C-alpha positions as CSV (number, residue, x, y, z in Angstrom):
1,M,-75.6,-5.2,30.8
2,L,-76.3,-8.6,29.1
3,K,-75.9,-6.9,25.7
4,I,-72.5,-5.5,26.8
5,T,-71.2,-8.7,28.0
6,T,-72.3,-10.5,25.1
7,T,-70.5,-8.0,22.7
8,V,-67.3,-8.2,24.8
9,F,-67.3,-11.9,24.5
10,A,-68.0,-12.0,20.9
11,L,-64.9,-9.6,20.5
12,L,-62.9,-12.0,22.5
13,I,-63.8,-15.0,20.3
14,S,-63.1,-12.8,17.2
15,S,-59.8,-12.0,18.4
16,L,-58.9,-15.4,19.3
17,S,-60.0,-16.9,16.0
18,F,-57.4,-14.6,14.3
19,A,-54.6,-15.6,16.7
20,Q,-51.3,-16.4,14.8
21,L,-50.1,-18.7,17.8
22,T,-50.3,-22.6,17.5
23,L,-49.1,-24.8,20.3
24,E,-46.6,-27.1,19.0
25,H,-45.3,-28.9,22.0
26,T,-45.1,-28.8,25.8
27,Y,-41.9,-29.7,27.7
28,E,-41.5,-30.4,31.4
29,I,-38.3,-29.2,32.8
30,G,-37.4,-30.1,36.4
31,G,-34.6,-27.7,36.8
32,N,-33.1,-24.4,36.5
33,I,-32.2,-23.7,32.8
34,H,-29.3,-21.4,33.8
35,D,-31.8,-18.6,34.9
36,T,-32.9,-17.9,31.4
37,N,-35.6,-20.4,31.2
38,E,-35.0,-21.1,27.5
39,G,-34.1,-24.9,27.2
40,Y,-32.9,-24.3,23.7
41,F,-29.8,-23.9,21.7
42,K,-28.5,-23.7,18.3
43,T,-25.6,-25.6,16.6
44,E,-24.0,-24.4,13.3
45,D,-27.0,-25.4,11.1
46,K,-29.6,-26.9,13.5
47,A,-31.7,-26.0,16.6
48,F,-32.7,-28.0,19.6
49,H,-34.6,-28.0,22.7
50,Y,-33.4,-30.0,26.0
51,T,-34.8,-31.2,29.3
52,Y,-33.5,-32.6,32.5
53,D,-34.6,-32.9,36.3
54,T,-32.2,-31.7,38.7
55,A,-34.3,-33.6,41.5
56,T,-34.2,-37.0,40.2
57,D,-31.5,-38.1,37.8
58,Y,-28.5,-37.0,35.6
59,V,-30.4,-37.6,32.6
60,L,-30.3,-34.9,29.7
61,K,-32.7,-35.2,27.0
62,I,-32.1,-33.4,23.6
63,Y,-35.0,-32.9,21.0
64,N,-34.9,-32.0,17.4
65,E,-36.6,-28.6,16.5
66,D,-39.6,-30.7,15.3
67,H,-39.8,-32.0,19.0
68,T,-38.8,-35.4,18.0
69,L,-36.2,-37.1,20.5
70,Y,-32.7,-36.5,19.3
71,K,-30.8,-38.4,22.0
72,T,-31.0,-39.3,25.8
73,I,-27.8,-38.9,27.6
74,T,-27.0,-40.4,31.0
75,L,-24.3,-38.1,32.6
76,P,-21.5,-40.1,34.7
77,I,-21.9,-38.0,37.7
78,D,-21.1,-38.9,41.3
79,P,-24.3,-39.4,42.9
80,S,-23.4,-37.5,46.1
81,Y,-23.5,-34.4,44.1
82,E,-26.7,-32.4,43.2
83,L,-27.2,-31.3,39.4
84,I,-27.6,-27.6,39.5
85,W,-27.6,-26.7,35.7
86,I,-26.8,-27.7,32.1
87,D,-26.0,-25.0,29.6
88,M,-23.6,-23.5,27.0
89,F,-24.5,-26.0,24.2
90,T,-22.2,-25.8,21.2
91,D,-20.9,-28.1,18.3
92,K,-17.4,-26.9,16.9
93,L,-16.3,-24.6,19.8
94,F,-14.3,-27.0,22.0
95,N,-13.6,-29.7,19.4
96,S,-13.7,-29.8,15.6
97,N,-16.1,-32.7,15.4
98,D,-20.0,-32.3,15.0
99,L,-20.7,-33.7,18.6
100,I,-22.7,-31.5,20.8
101,E,-20.8,-30.3,23.7
102,F,-22.2,-28.6,27.0
103,I,-21.1,-27.7,30.6
104,V,-22.6,-29.1,33.9
105,R,-22.6,-27.7,37.0
106,I,-22.9,-29.9,40.1
107,K,-22.8,-29.2,43.9
108,L,-21.7,-31.3,46.8
109,N,-22.3,-28.5,49.4
110,S,-22.5,-24.8,49.9
111,T,-18.7,-24.3,49.2
112,E,-17.8,-27.3,46.8
113,N,-19.0,-27.3,43.2
114,K,-17.8,-28.6,39.9
115,L,-18.0,-27.4,36.4
116,L,-17.6,-30.2,33.7
117,L,-17.5,-30.2,30.0
118,F,-19.3,-33.1,28.2
119,N,-20.3,-34.1,24.8
120,E,-23.4,-35.9,23.5
121,N,-21.6,-39.3,24.0
122,A,-21.6,-38.7,27.9
123,E,-17.7,-38.4,27.4
124,L,-16.1,-36.1,30.0
125,L,-13.9,-33.7,28.0
126,M,-12.7,-31.5,31.0
127,D,-12.9,-31.1,34.6
128,F,-12.7,-27.5,35.7
129,G,-12.6,-28.2,39.4
130,N,-14.3,-26.2,42.1
131,R,-15.9,-23.5,39.8
132,E,-19.5,-22.3,39.7
133,D,-20.0,-20.2,36.6
134,A,-18.7,-19.7,33.1
135,K,-18.7,-17.2,30.3
136,I,-17.5,-17.1,26.4
137,I,-16.2,-14.2,24.9
138,K,-14.8,-13.4,21.7
139,G,-11.2,-11.7,21.7
140,L,-9.9,-8.9,19.7
141,N,-8.1,-11.4,17.4
142,N,-11.7,-13.3,16.6
143,N,-10.4,-16.1,18.8
144,Y,-12.8,-17.3,21.6
145,K,-11.8,-17.8,25.3
146,L,-13.6,-19.3,28.2
147,F,-13.8,-17.6,31.7
148,V,-14.5,-20.0,34.5
149,Y,-15.5,-18.5,37.9
150,H,-15.1,-19.4,41.5
151,D,-17.6,-16.9,43.0
152,A,-17.1,-14.6,46.0
153,F,-15.4,-16.4,49.0
154,Y,-13.9,-14.9,52.2
155,E,-10.3,-15.3,53.3
156,Y,-8.4,-13.1,55.8
157,N,-11.5,-10.9,56.1
158,R,-11.4,-10.1,52.4
159,E,-13.8,-11.0,49.6
160,Y,-12.2,-12.8,46.5
161,T,-13.5,-14.1,43.2
162,I,-11.2,-16.6,41.1
163,K,-11.4,-16.3,37.3
164,D,-9.6,-18.9,35.1
165,V,-9.1,-17.9,31.5
166,Y,-8.9,-20.7,28.9
167,N,-7.9,-20.0,25.2
168,I,-10.0,-22.1,22.8
169,E,-7.9,-22.8,19.8
170,A,-9.6,-22.9,16.3
171,G,-13.1,-23.1,17.9
172,T,-15.9,-21.5,15.9
173,L,-19.3,-20.1,16.7
174,S,-22.0,-18.8,14.2
175,N,-23.1,-15.2,15.0
176,E,-26.4,-16.6,16.2
177,Q,-24.7,-19.0,18.6
178,L,-22.3,-16.3,20.0
179,D,-25.3,-14.0,20.7
180,L,-27.4,-16.7,22.4
181,I,-24.5,-17.9,24.5
182,T,-23.4,-14.4,25.3
183,R,-26.8,-13.5,26.8
184,K,-27.3,-16.7,28.4
185,T,-23.8,-16.6,30.3
186,A,-24.0,-13.1,31.3
187,L,-22.7,-12.9,34.9
188,S,-23.4,-11.0,38.2
189,Y,-20.6,-10.5,40.5
190,P,-19.6,-10.6,43.3
191,N,-22.2,-13.5,44.3
192,P,-23.0,-13.4,47.1
193,A,-22.7,-9.6,47.5
194,S,-23.3,-7.2,50.4
195,A,-23.1,-3.6,49.2
196,N,-23.0,-3.5,45.4
197,I,-23.4,-6.0,42.7
198,N,-22.2,-5.8,39.1
199,I,-25.1,-7.0,36.7
200,A,-24.0,-7.8,33.0
201,N,-25.5,-5.3,30.5
202,S,-27.3,-7.5,28.4
203,L,-29.0,-4.9,26.1
204,G,-26.7,-5.5,23.0
205,S,-28.1,-3.4,20.1
206,Q,-31.1,-2.3,22.2
207,I,-30.5,1.2,23.2
208,F,-32.9,1.4,26.2
209,G,-34.0,-1.1,28.8
210,T,-35.3,-1.5,32.3
211,L,-33.4,-3.4,34.7
212,K,-35.8,-4.9,37.5
213,I,-34.6,-6.8,40.5
214,Y,-37.3,-9.2,42.3
215,N,-37.4,-10.8,45.7
216,T,-38.4,-14.4,46.1
217,T,-42.1,-13.4,46.3
218,G,-42.1,-11.8,42.8
219,A,-42.2,-8.2,44.2
220,I,-40.0,-5.6,42.4
221,V,-37.4,-4.2,45.0
222,I,-35.1,-2.1,42.4
223,E,-36.2,-0.8,39.2
224,K,-33.7,1.1,36.9
225,E,-33.6,2.6,33.5
226,V,-30.4,1.8,31.7
227,K,-28.7,2.1,28.3
228,N,-26.5,0.1,26.2
229,T,-23.8,2.7,26.5
230,D,-23.7,2.3,30.4
231,G,-21.0,-0.2,30.1
232,E,-20.3,-3.8,30.2
233,Y,-21.7,-4.1,33.8
234,L,-24.2,-2.2,35.8
235,K,-23.1,-1.3,39.4
236,I,-26.3,-1.6,41.6
237,D,-26.4,-0.5,45.1
238,I,-28.2,-3.4,47.1
239,S,-27.1,-2.3,50.6
240,N,-30.8,-1.6,51.7
241,L,-32.0,-5.1,50.6
242,A,-32.6,-7.7,53.1
243,N,-30.4,-10.7,53.1
244,G,-31.8,-13.2,50.9
245,T,-32.0,-14.5,47.3
246,Y,-32.9,-12.0,44.4
247,I,-33.4,-12.3,40.7
248,S,-32.4,-9.5,38.2
249,K,-33.9,-9.2,34.7
250,L,-32.9,-7.2,31.7
251,N,-33.8,-7.6,27.9
252,G,-34.9,-11.2,28.5
253,V,-31.8,-12.5,30.7
254,S,-32.4,-13.4,34.2
255,K,-29.8,-13.8,36.9
256,R,-30.0,-15.0,40.6
257,F,-27.7,-13.5,43.2
258,I,-27.6,-13.5,46.7
259,K,-27.4,-10.5,49.3
260,K,-25.8,-11.3,52.5
């Protein structure tokens, strides 16, 4: 037994000695990185990491790819609002200058939210009002559009979702930026949902994949094989799930939704 254990240990050490991984840096992120847990974005010719803490303040820190601090940004947000996420970083999409721009979601209560567009100088460029999520798409004429959503609400015993469509004039994105943002802004709707939920198909060029839905304990409650030809959205029956919060995962993209 001792000989076997020693041999296994030696093999383990040998494997580790040839590992191609080197820890560069560790970041502490006190918040939800828009359900993708990346904390990373690209501009036209650079790459950055970012951190913030939803529990303590409205400070966003952006780091260069070599992990040196690029900028600390204190956002001018009403302190009565809770910071939910910061995402959709670009540099030449909403304006022609080289300033980094990003969208912030804040929440006052369960029904009142705000989506805000800032630049790296903490200047408020746009207040989208009571909206919870956004998505950037490339149109047929190669122009970009911003979809801004107010998730499902109930009126006269019907469920509604509002979508505002903004045309982005002369905005540009590199192919890498578009791919990253498209994956990160893939939506699930309606949210909350009761019988069926439509989950964005984030397979891209990957032909096959496995959609998994987890409950808050980490248990898989739904597992389904899907293809990139199954359409832009995957309609999933969740009628048998208990009410609560769930996380869908497909091709590295995670999204939270509520069953009610």
